[in-house]
N, C-alpha and C positions, 0 to 999 in steps of 0.2 A: 566314549569317542562321540556316540551321539548325541551325548550333554554339550560337548564342546562345541560340536557342528551348529547347535540349534544357537547356543550364544552366539557366535561369529554372524550368522546370520542374521540376527537381530541388531545386530552392532553394523553390519552392513549395510542394512536396509536402511538404517534410520540415520545413516551419515549420507547415505544418497539423496533422501529426501530432505536431507538440513541444505545440500549443494543447489537443489532446486529451492529451497524456501528462500536461500540466501542472494539467490542469483534473479529474482522473482522481479526485483525492482529495476527500475532504468537507470543505467548508471549516472553518478552523480555530474552534474554540469551537462547534459545531454539536451540538444535545442530541441527536440522531440516532442511537440505539442498533438495530445491525442486528437482524433475527430472522430473515430466510431462510438464515443462514450456520448456522443451529443444524438440527443432525441428529437424528431422533429414535432413530437406530441407535447414536448414540454411547454412549461407556462413562460410568461414574458421575462420574468426573473432569472430562468435557466437560459434564455435566449441572450439577456443582456451579460449574462456570467461567459457564454460562449464568444459574444461579441469583444470583450475583454481578452479572452484568449487569443483569438484572430489579432488583434492590434497586436499582442505581445509576439506572436508570431511573424506578423509583418517587419516589428522591430529587430527582429532577430535576422531575417533574411536581407534588410537593407545594411545590417552593419557587416556582411561577410564582402564586400565590396568594399574598396579601398585605394585611394591614389597615392603614390610616393614618390618621393625626389631626395635623390643625394647629392649633397655639396662639398666639393671640396674647396675651400677658403670661400671665395665669390664667384665659383664657376658650379654649374650645374651638370655633373657626369652622367647623372641616369635620372630618369622620371618615368613611370607609366601607373599602370592601374593592374591591380591585383584583386583576385576573389571573384570574377566576374561568371564563370563556371557555377563556382558553389551558389553563388545569389541566384542562378539563373534556374539551378536545382532547388535550390529550396524553394522559390515562389513558385515553381509548378506544382509544388505539393502545397503551398498556400492556397493557391488558384482552386485546387480540388476543393480544399475545405470549404473556402467563400462561395463554390458554386453551391455545395451542397448546404451551407447556412441560407441563401438567399433562396434555393429553393422550399426550404423546410419555412423558412419566414414566411413566403408568399402565401403557403397554404396556414399556419397556424396562426399568423397574426396580419389578415391581410387587411390593405388599405395602413397599415404601421409602418412609416419610412424605418428601415431597420440603419440607418445612418445618417447623419445629421448634413446638412447642405454643405458647412463648413467640411466636415471632413470629408468628402466624395470629392470637393475640391482640391483638398491637400493631397489626396490620391491622384488625381490627375496632374497635378503640379509636380509630383515624385515620378509618373511615370511620362512626363514630359507631354501629356497630353494637352498642351496649350492651347489650340484650337477650341476645344471642349470650353477650357476656363474665358476665353475671349468669346467663345457663343452664349456663356451665363450673362456675362459683364455686357453685352449688348443686348441681351433679351432678360436683363433680371426683373422687370413689371411682370412679366408674363410668366419665369419662373418661380417667384414669390409668391404670385397669385395662387399657385396652384399648390404652395406647401402649406398655406394658410390655414391654421386651425389645426394643424397635423403634429403631434407632438413624436418625434423622435424615439427609438429604444435607447433607454440610458441617457436621455436627456440631459441629465445634470452632472455628467462626469464626463470633464475635457480632456482628461488624461490621452484620449484616442486623439485629437485633434494636435494633442501640442506634441505626441510621438510619430504623427504622420508627416505634421511639418517639418518636425528637426531632423528626419529621415536623411535629408541629405544638406549640406553646409550652405550657406548662403551664397561662398565664394562656386560652389558647384552647379547651383541655381542660376546664378548670373551666366555662368559660361553656357549652362542647356541653354539658358534663355537665347542668350546670344547667336546660336547655332542654328538656332529655330529659325522656320520660317516667316517672313511679316515685316511689317514696318517696324521702322524706330518708334515708333508712336505704342505700335500696338506692344512691342518689347519693351520700354519703360512701364506702360500700364500694367503689364503682369508683373515686372518686379515689385512696383511701387503696393499692386494688392497683395503680394506675395508677403512684403514685410508687415504689411497691415496684419494679415492673419497670423504669421506666426509670433507678430507680439501681443496678438489677442488673448494666446492662450500660453505664452510662453513670457513670465514676468521677467526672469533675469534678462531675456534678452529684448524685451520693450525697454528696460532703462539701461542696457549696453550700448545703445545708439548714440546717447548722447548724456554720458558718464556726469556724475553731479552728487551732491552731497543726498541729494532725494531725488526721489525716481523724477524725471524730466522727461516728458512726453511731447514737449513742443515740437519736436523734431517732425511729427506727423503733418503738423499745421504746415511746417516751414515745406517739404517736400512735397505738399498738395499743391503749396502757391507754388512752388518752381515748375510742378508740372504743367498748369494752367499756366504759367508766363511763357514756356517754351510750346506750347500747341495751345493756344487761345483762342480757336475754334475747334476742339475738342469735341466730339462726339459724347465722349465718358465722363463729360460734366457732371449731367446729374447723377449718375452711378457713383463717383467719389463723394458729392456732398450729401449724396444721402445714405450709402450703404457704408460708407468708409468714417463712421464719428469719432468722436473721442473715446478713450477707454474707459471702461466702466469696472470694477470689482462685482463680483455676486453679492447680493443682497443677503439680509440674515436669513429670509423666509428662502430663499435659494440654496442657502447653506443649508437649512436643518434638511430640505428637501434631497441634498446629495447626499447629506451623511444616512435618512433613512433610508435613500435606495443599499448604498453601500451595506449597513447591516442586514438588508434581505438578503442581499449575495454570502454575506458572511454568515449567513446562517444557513444558506443553501450551500455555502461549501462545508460547514459542518456536516451536516446529512449527507452530503456526497464522502465525506472521508467515515463516516461512521456505516454506510453501504460497500464502500472497499474493505475496510476493515470486517465486516461479515462476509463478504466474498472470500478474502484472503483466509477464513477457516478452512477453504479446502487446500491450501495450501501446508500450511505449518506440520511441523515434525517435532516432537520431543523425544528425547531419549532421557529419562530418570535411573538415575542408579540408587539403590536404599540399603540398609541395614536395619533390622527390628529384633528386638528381643521378646520373645513368644513364651506362652503357659499353656504347654496340652492339656487337654481335658477327655478323657473316655469313659467311655460306659464299663460295665461290670462281666464283660461278656468274656474275659478268658484272657484277652489281649494287653489288659492294664495290671494283672495279676502276675503275669510270665515277664514280661519285658518293660524296660524301665524307660520310661516317657517322660523325661524331667525336663528342665526349661531348656529352649530352643532359642539357637541365634541364626539368622536368616539374612543372606544376601541375595539381594535380587535386581533385574536388571528390566526397564518398563518401556516399551516404545508405543507410541500414543501417535495417532494419525487420524482427523477429524473427530469421531466419536466411536471410534474401533480403539482397542488397546490390545496390546499383548506383553505377556510377564513371562518371563523366566527367573524361576527360585529355586536356589540353592540352601537347606536348612541341616544343623546340626544340634543334637541333644547331646551336653557333655553329663559324662557320668561312668563309673566303672563298668565293662562289657565283660568281665570276666575272660576276657579274654588276650588281658594285657594292652588295652587300649582304652582310652579318656573318653570316647566316643560312642556312646551308648544308642543312637539310632541317626541316621544321615539317610535325607530325600532328595529327589528332583524335581519339580513341579513346572509344566508348561500349562498356561491357562492364556484362552482367548477372551475378550466379552466386548460391555458396550462402557464409555464412560460419559456420566454425567453430570451436568451441571457449568458453572459460568468456569471454564477450564483456565481463565488465568488467575482466580481466587482459590476454589475449592471444586473437588471433583470426588463424585462417588463411583468406584467402578464394579462390576457385577463381571465376575469371572468364572469361567467354566474350564475344566480341562484335565490330564492327564500326571499321575503320578510315581515315581518309582520309588519305595522306600525300604532301606534295608535297616532293620532290627536286630538287637541282639538280647539275647534271655536271659534274666536275673539267677538262673540254675547253669552254673558254669559246665555241668553236663549235656545241656540241652542246646543243640546245634541254632546257630542265627535263621531267622526266618527272611526269606527275600520275596518282597512281593512287587511283583513287574510291574509293568508300563499301561497294565488295562487297569488298575486302580485310578480311580476319578476322584477330584476334586472340586469342591464349590467352594469363592470366596465373595466377601463383602468388604470393601476397601477403601477408606475415606483418607483423602490427602488435603493440606492445606499448603497453600505456596505463600511463601514471604519473598518477597523480589529483592534482587541482588541489585542486577541489571537488566538492561533492555533484551539480554539473552540468557541469565541465570536466575534460577531461584534455588532458595534452601527449603526442604519441605518436610513436612512434619506428616505421617502415615500412622493410620491404626487398621486393624485386619482381622477380622473372624473366618478362619478357615476351616474347611470341614474337609476329613480325608475318609472315604469310603473303604475300610479294610477289608481284604480278600483276596482271591486267588489262591499263589499254592507257597508251599516253603521248602526247604532241602532233606535231601537225606531221609531220615528214618521218619518225619512227620508228613511224608508226602502220601495220601489215600486217593489211589488212583479211582477209586468207586464214589467218592464223592458226590458225582454228577449222575444223573441218569444218561447223559450223553458224551459220558466217557472224558470227560476233563475232572481232574482231581481238585481236593480242596486240601487248606493247610489243615492236620488234626492236632485239633489241643490235647496233650496228654494226662492233661491234669483236671479234664472234663470228662463225666460220664454222662450217657443220656444222648437220645437221637438229636433231640432239640440244641444242645449245648457242646456238639461234639467238633464244631470247625471254627474257626475265625470269623467272623462276620461281624465288622465293629465299624462304628462312626467315631473318628477319632476330630477334635475339635480342637482346635490352637488360636489363642485369643494373641496378638503381636502389637507392639507399640514401634515407634523408632523414626529414625530421621534420614535426611539423604538428599540430593541435588537433582536439578532439572536443568536441562540442556536446550535451548531453542525453542523456549516458551513460546504458546500464540500471542498474538498481537491482537487482540480483541479479549 
């Protein structure tokens, strides 16, 4: 009964840990972006990685709100906006992340802009801060002077500007600008500059304004000319002529620098993945089942002379967590026990210990525990010896893992186990005077002399076999 309880406890613990193991990852499709993993002491590459993560988070938040329109034939029966609350909640978390990022940047990268000027303008457009954009347009010379000679973080990555500018459709941007305060000239200037910025970073949009077999960007000059014709005395002429030139693709040198930045970030991502895998070693739990065939070897102290210790078959269950391992084994030896049965020895072993080595490929287990052994004598007139659970065992076990899937392995085992055989036996072979403290020992009737009177033996068993491992570790 005790052995069954131990067995089921091991199984239950393993399944409980396994449930935690599989629930460790965020659900697939989750929009959550981790904030806490960012360290203010990080280098510029880590800051660039975090900046890209924030850009993705912004894009996720911007995508939560949308406009809908339901039409029947040529009549609009319903229209409106959805996702406003979800967007606000998402942007609240985003603003917390952004605040932490900005504070860290001030301390770790003093004097280095975390966002490019165009990226800041793109975010101001999205959040409707049109007065800020107009202030830059009116004072562009002064603002540009303060930015001169300063390279922004992740300078050659253009995705952040593109995503921020494309977060709101041109139609929605036109509606937002139309509803804003200001003169018609200011609003036309805002829309012209927005289209220029959008086209600067979004090549498909740049080419879609004036469809042609090749990308025709003459629309920019035409729209600037229309603006000057409409507002001949405009104060924005200098800005339009100097800050809104034609479009130029990145040079080969800029492409090489952008590629080098991407490679640095990819390397940092690989390093982070390795660190995460190492951290997950504290999460995984493996449950292994095994079957082994063993050859027992004993000394000549009487135990092997009078009891059949033939080849043994072992079934085991192993639960592993971190570097700790617990193992339960049931073993039996086949042979005539002179009692009408075919099992001449059987036993149960519960061990615990340490598991060493690269746990995804190979492990060496050092195990120590308790054993209960039933043996049957060679002489049919001699009763069986019942060796209780105070007997102890020591085992060294090597295991090699052959991967089958992300969760399953086929295992190959070799084991050397030593059972220290002593304690008591049944019926007439119980000697209550065997120990001075009153505890008896098993008397060997085939031996004479004080030194060889009792069974006190080391039984070695060398085993080899195969098994299967569930929920293997991730590193």
